[in-house]
KOLPA-365527 format. One record per residue (C-alpha): x, y, z; residue in three letters. Coordinates in pm, whole numbers, padded with zeros to 5 digits, always signed. Layout:
XYZALA
...
***
This chain:
+01397+00131+00592UNK
+01079+00117+00411UNK
+00869+00436+00382UNK
+00590+00276+00587UNK
+00832+00204+00877UNK
+00959+00568+00852UNK
+00611+00698+00843UNK
+00499+00499+01138UNK
+00810+00578+01331UNK
+00788+00945+01260UNK
+00413+00989+01307UNK
+00446+00889+01671UNK
+00281+01202+01780UNK
-00022+01122+01592UNK
-00043+00756+01643UNK
+00044+00755+02007UNK
-00244+01001+02061UNK
-00484+00757+01913UNK
-00312+00459+02056UNK
-00346+00603+02423UNK
-00689+00727+02349UNK
-00808+00369+02234UNK
-00639+00206+02529UNK
-00810+00432+02773UNK
-01162+00388+02597UNK
-01139+00019+02590UNK
-01014+00003+02956UNK
-01310+00221+03064UNK
-01592-00022+03100UNK
-01404-00309+02922UNK
-01350-00660+03073UNK
-01080-00911+03044UNK
-01143-01206+02811UNK
-00946-01524+02787UNK
-00861-01611+02418UNK
-00716-01947+02343UNK
-00506-01964+02025UNK
-00483-02301+01895UNK
-00188-02400+01674UNK
-00274-02425+01314UNK
-00226-02783+01194UNK
-00036-02815+00863UNK
-00229-03016+00623UNK
-00025-03204+00366UNK
-00090-03117+00019UNK
-00337-03349-00171UNK
-00192-03506-00480UNK
-00394-03449-00788UNK
-00586-03777-00869UNK
-00435-03971-01161UNK
-00688-03951-01431UNK
-00833-04278-01541UNK
-00726-04377-01886UNK
-00992-04339-02145UNK
-01117-04667-02293UNK
-00962-04741-02635UNK
-01220-04762-02915UNK
-01319-05105-02998UNK
-01165-05212-03325UNK
-01390-05263-03621UNK
-01449-05625-03695UNK
-01239-05740-03991UNK
-01408-05913-04292UNK
-01408-06295-04251UNK
-01148-06447-04504UNK
-01294-06672-04770UNK
-01241-07039-04679UNK
-00940-07197-04840UNK
-00991-07532-05003UNK
-00909-07824-04772UNK
-00589-07997-04864UNK
-00607-08352-04958UNK
-00518-08599-04675UNK
-00286-08882-04752UNK
-00254-09155-04489UNK
+00108-09160-04367UNK
+00301-09453-04232UNK
+00306-09482-03849UNK
+00616-09326-03685UNK
+00804-09595-03509UNK
+01065-09355-03326UNK
+01026-09374-02940UNK
+00959-09046-02754UNK
+01257-08892-02542UNK
+01221-08938-02163UNK
+01096-08621-01952UNK
+01335-08520-01666UNK
+01162-08435-01332UNK
+01163-08064-01226UNK
+01334-07998-00877UNK
+01106-07849-00608UNK
+01206-07477-00517UNK
+01417-07417-00206UNK
+01236-07243+00082UNK
+01313-06871+00139UNK
+01509-06807+00467UNK
+01402-06501+00686UNK
+01616-06341+00946UNK
+01295-06250+01161UNK
+01097-06510+01336UNK
+00768-06446+01177UNK
+00584-06678+01408UNK
+00695-06473+01721UNK
+00423-06249+01879UNK
+00434-05862+01779UNK
+00581-05628+02051UNK
+00505-05246+02084UNK
+00810-05033+02000UNK
+00910-04765+02253UNK
+00787-04422+02169UNK
+00945-04116+02359UNK
+00692-03959+02590UNK
+00736-03625+02415UNK
+00638-03776+02084UNK
+00330-03929+02250UNK
+00220-03580+02381UNK
+00265-03431+02038UNK
+00059-03692+01873UNK
-00221-03654+02135UNK
-00186-03272+02107UNK
-00242-03290+01741UNK
-00555-03516+01775UNK
-00703-03336+02083UNK
-00578-02975+02036UNK
-00315-02987+02295UNK
-00061-02717+02307UNK
-00297-02433+02257UNK
-00176-02096+02415UNK
-00416-01881+02624UNK
-00383-01509+02667UNK
-00602-01226+02822UNK
-00736-00945+02622UNK
-00948-00656+02745UNK
-01266-00609+02524UNK
-01544-00354+02542UNK
-01887-00371+02410UNK
-01931-00124+02109UNK
-02218+00099+02218UNK
-02332+00469+02191UNK
-02114+00569+02475UNK
-01806+00408+02322UNK
-01888+00561+01985UNK
-01914+00915+02135UNK
-01564+00871+02294UNK
-01429+00740+01957UNK
-01562+01042+01783UNK
-01402+01278+02052UNK
-01065+01101+02006UNK
-01061+01148+01620UNK
-01170+01503+01656UNK
-00877+01573+01893UNK
-00652+01419+01620UNK
-00775+01710+01389UNK
-00988+01487+01177UNK
-01277+01736+01186UNK
-01633+01677+01323UNK
-01794+01542+00991UNK
-01525+01305+00900UNK
-01498+01167+01257UNK
-01867+01107+01258UNK
-01849+00939+00915UNK
-01564+00712+01035UNK
-01721+00603+01357UNK
-02060+00556+01186UNK
-01903+00310+00940UNK
-01715+00129+01211UNK
-02046+00080+01401UNK
-02241-00051+01107UNK
-02345-00407+01188UNK
-02116-00431+01485UNK
-02325-00259+01770UNK
-02331-00481+02078UNK
-02000-00669+01967UNK
-01698-00692+02211UNK
-01403-00550+02047UNK
-01030-00520+02161UNK
-00796-00236+02094UNK
-00639-00426+01797UNK
-00973-00494+01641UNK
-01077-00124+01683UNK
-00737-00019+01511UNK
-00806-00261+01221UNK
-01165-00119+01180UNK
-01062+00239+01198UNK
-00761+00208+00961UNK
-00995+00024+00713UNK
-01257+00310+00716UNK
-00993+00587+00693UNK
-00824+00405+00403UNK
-01163+00386+00231UNK
-01210+00758+00250UNK
-00856+00830+00117UNK
-00826+00566-00163UNK
-01005+00783-00429UNK
-00763+01070-00381UNK
-00436+00875-00380UNK
-00303+00965-00714UNK
+00036+01064-00845UNK
+00084+01391-01015UNK
-00001+01340-01387UNK
+00247+01382-01657UNK
+00155+01509-01998UNK
+00313+01460-02337UNK
+00313+01839-02399UNK
+00630+02014-02309UNK
+00731+02208-02107UNK
+00471+02094-01847UNK
+00436+02397-01615UNK
+00398+02302-01229UNK
+00299+02593-01021UNK
+00385+02537-00655UNK
+00170+02763-00392UNK
+00124+02766-00011UNK
+00149+02988+00295UNK
+00467+03091+00453UNK
+00675+02800+00601UNK
+00470+02529+00454UNK
+00770+02360+00284UNK
+00729+02474-00079UNK
+01096+02528-00162UNK
+01200+02202-00015UNK
+00918+02008-00188UNK
+01015+02162-00514UNK
+01374+02054-00473UNK
+01271+01698-00380UNK
+01026+01664-00661UNK
+01296+01799-00913UNK
+01551+01557-00791UNK
+01306+01272-00827UNK
+01193+01372-01179UNK
+01555+01413-01290UNK
+01638+01067-01157UNK
+01338+00929-01353UNK
+01493+01065-01677UNK
+01304+01390-01707UNK
+01468+01722-01793UNK
+01365+01978-01535UNK
+01401+02362-01500UNK
+01331+02553-01168UNK
+01218+02911-01141UNK
+01284+03067-00816UNK
+00970+03280-00809UNK
+01003+03383-00440UNK
+01187+03703-00534UNK
+01124+03845-00200UNK
+01311+03596+00023UNK
+01692+03558-00062UNK
+01704+03246+00155UNK
+01441+03074-00064UNK
+01653+03129-00378UNK
+01967+03000-00222UNK
+01777+02686-00094UNK
+01656+02615-00445UNK
+02011+02664-00577UNK
+02141+02409-00335UNK
+01887+02150-00434UNK
+01937+02239-00813UNK
+02312+02177-00773UNK
+02237+01839-00584UNK
+02006+01733-00851UNK
+02172+01872-01162UNK
+01882+02096-01246UNK
+01916+02451-01357UNK
+01766+02723-01140UNK
+01662+03044-01293UNK
+01651+03359-01054UNK
+01598+03725-01066UNK
+01728+04017-00859UNK
+01568+04051-00525UNK
+01235+04230-00531UNK
+01178+04169-00906UNK
+00836+04095-01048UNK
+00781+03719-01005UNK
+00531+03716-01294UNK
+00807+03847-01535UNK
+01047+03581-01405UNK
+00782+03313-01468UNK
+00746+03435-01826UNK
+01109+03434-01889UNK
+01142+03077-01743UNK
+00865+02954-01979UNK
+01057+03105-02274UNK
+01393+02930-02164UNK
+01225+02589-02078UNK
+01053+02589-02435UNK
+01390+02680-02589UNK
+01579+02411-02407UNK
+01301+02137-02474UNK
+01258+02083-02110UNK
+00992+01828-01984UNK
+00895+02006-01661UNK
+00913+02376-01546UNK
+00852+02413-01172UNK
+00773+02758-01053UNK
+00819+02845-00686UNK
+00604+03132-00550UNK
+00649+03343-00231UNK
+00462+03215+00066UNK
+00147+03418+00125UNK
-00129+03414+00386UNK
-00473+03344+00254UNK
-00608+03670+00426UNK
-00366+03888+00222UNK
-00551+04015-00083UNK
-00239+04178-00241UNK
-00026+03879-00228UNK
-00317+03658-00366UNK
-00354+03912-00646UNK
+00012+03870-00725UNK
-00041+03503-00764UNK
-00330+03569-00990UNK
-00101+03775-01200UNK
+00138+03508-01240UNK
-00114+03276-01367UNK
-00237+03544-01628UNK
+00126+03601-01749UNK
+00221+03229-01817UNK
-00107+03184-01998UNK
+00003+03432-02258UNK
+00270+03169-02348UNK
+00050+02868-02299UNK
-00344+02905-02255UNK
-00347+02574-02063UNK
-00069+02669-01817UNK
-00028+02586-01542UNK
-00086+02221-01615UNK
-00047+02137-01230UNK
-00096+02372-00943UNK
+00022+02203-00627UNK
-00064+02330-00286UNK
+00179+02262-00013UNK
+00039+02219+00317UNK
+00203+02210+00664UNK
+00041+01933+00873UNK
+00119+02125+01194UNK
-00147+02395+01096UNK
-00419+02128+01172UNK
-00781+02244+01077UNK
-00651+02571+00933UNK
-00535+02361+00632UNK
-00898+02321+00536UNK
-00947+02709+00503UNK
-00617+02720+00307UNK
-00733+02469+00053UNK
-01069+02653+00015UNK
-00906+02977-00077UNK
-00617+02862-00285UNK
-00863+02646-00482UNK
-01081+02945-00564UNK
-00787+03156-00673UNK
-00526+02928-00852UNK
-00743+02628-00934UNK
-00546+02387-00730UNK
-00504+02040-00884UNK
-00331+01850-00621UNK
-00187+01850-00256UNK
+00143+01776-00100UNK
+00128+01734+00289UNK
+00467+01792+00466UNK
+00587+01783+00819UNK
+00376+01487+00923UNK
+00667+01388+01160UNK
+00611+01702+01379UNK
+00246+01695+01449UNK
-00039+01532+01653UNK
-00285+01664+01379UNK
-00212+01426+01112UNK
-00598+01343+01099UNK
-00635+01671+00906UNK
-00542+01510+00578UNK
-00840+01258+00615UNK
-01059+01557+00663UNK
-00924+01723+00336UNK
-00985+01407+00141UNK
-01335+01372+00274UNK
-01415+01750+00209UNK
-01247+01833-00111UNK
-01154+01518-00289UNK
-00840+01668-00438UNK
-00572+01428-00543UNK
-00297+01389-00275UNK
+00035+01323-00466UNK
+00278+01302-00193UNK
+00349+01337+00179UNK
+00671+01430+00362UNK
+00795+01326+00711UNK
+01158+01470+00713UNK
+01419+01687+00538UNK
+01597+01416+00332UNK
+01523+01349-00036UNK
+01373+01013+00039UNK
+01149+01163+00308UNK
+00903+01264+00037UNK
+00698+00977-00111UNK
+00384+00901-00305UNK
+00085+00899-00089UNK
-00037+00542-00005UNK
-00373+00533+00171UNK
-00326+00205+00353UNK
+00014+00288+00474UNK
-00104+00631+00594UNK
-00414+00491+00777UNK
-00215+00227+00957UNK
+00049+00462+01070UNK
-00213+00716+01187UNK
-00372+00472+01422UNK
-00052+00292+01511UNK
-00124-00037+01354UNK
+00157-00266+01246UNK
+00124-00408+00890UNK
***
């Protein structure tokens, strides 16, 4: 199954919400309209014309030869030998034909189905008609579309932007549900296209990737999936289990590490996570690792003490490399809805977030929040997740996401 099909099938809570809402909006004040779909006639390919041969250049006139002296003429004796007789040529035999060419032409019988097919091709026969409900795009309809997008957690500003772009040049036109879906998906993809970028990889090693987020956002699982994928791509990866306050997080990372063949560095429960991060950088440098992924404890953005601990990790690893961390990934839980906007704002100020990963899109009707994040912050969206399996985390594709969000088949 392609990731788009998986994304569309698992984002049913988001897409069905918009699906049902669009159906209700168009039915409210819409009218049935008959659409005739004519079969497309196949046109045989036109052969390329044979180029006319270029005229050959006229040969230059040869110089006239000098006249030879005329030979002397002597009178010969008259030839007395009689000429041989000429035999007469026989007339050609007439060609015999098996068909009487003088008989009048008769019309051959053509099956009735073929006659109808020929007439249909000439006069447009065979066209299928179906009924579609369409509604005129006006201010009332736009207001309903805005409310629908806001209910999908797209946010007020982003919802207004999407509907305004949809209405541009189309007010007064009659639109069906399918046409509205196509317009909506196009405008959503346009907003998200600039932020759809993979996590950058640098030549400097080890490249330090710090992974942050609130409790239960899916950081540990995301680190395991990313490490497995980088390992499969030929990169050497080291994981540091920096969530030293939750034993389950360390065990979960060790499971992923064993599965991917990636070493996981741990510390005793309750140890200083900044000290573990420093030791992990030392080992990654000694081993020549390409990537060092540092897990951190889940923390709420309103806990100042936990936020200060995160700032300490950043200060400590910068003693080993002033440019570290080279990537700071913020993992967001799609089920938190508009609360994700506040999380991005706080973590960006504290940890200089460089990119986003959105998880749990398969369990929410609030997938529109990712559109709001792209519109408001413009941070790169590296990947999205729709499940617990390793292939349920994939690079972000704006067209696929927009189509899945509105329930549009691609």
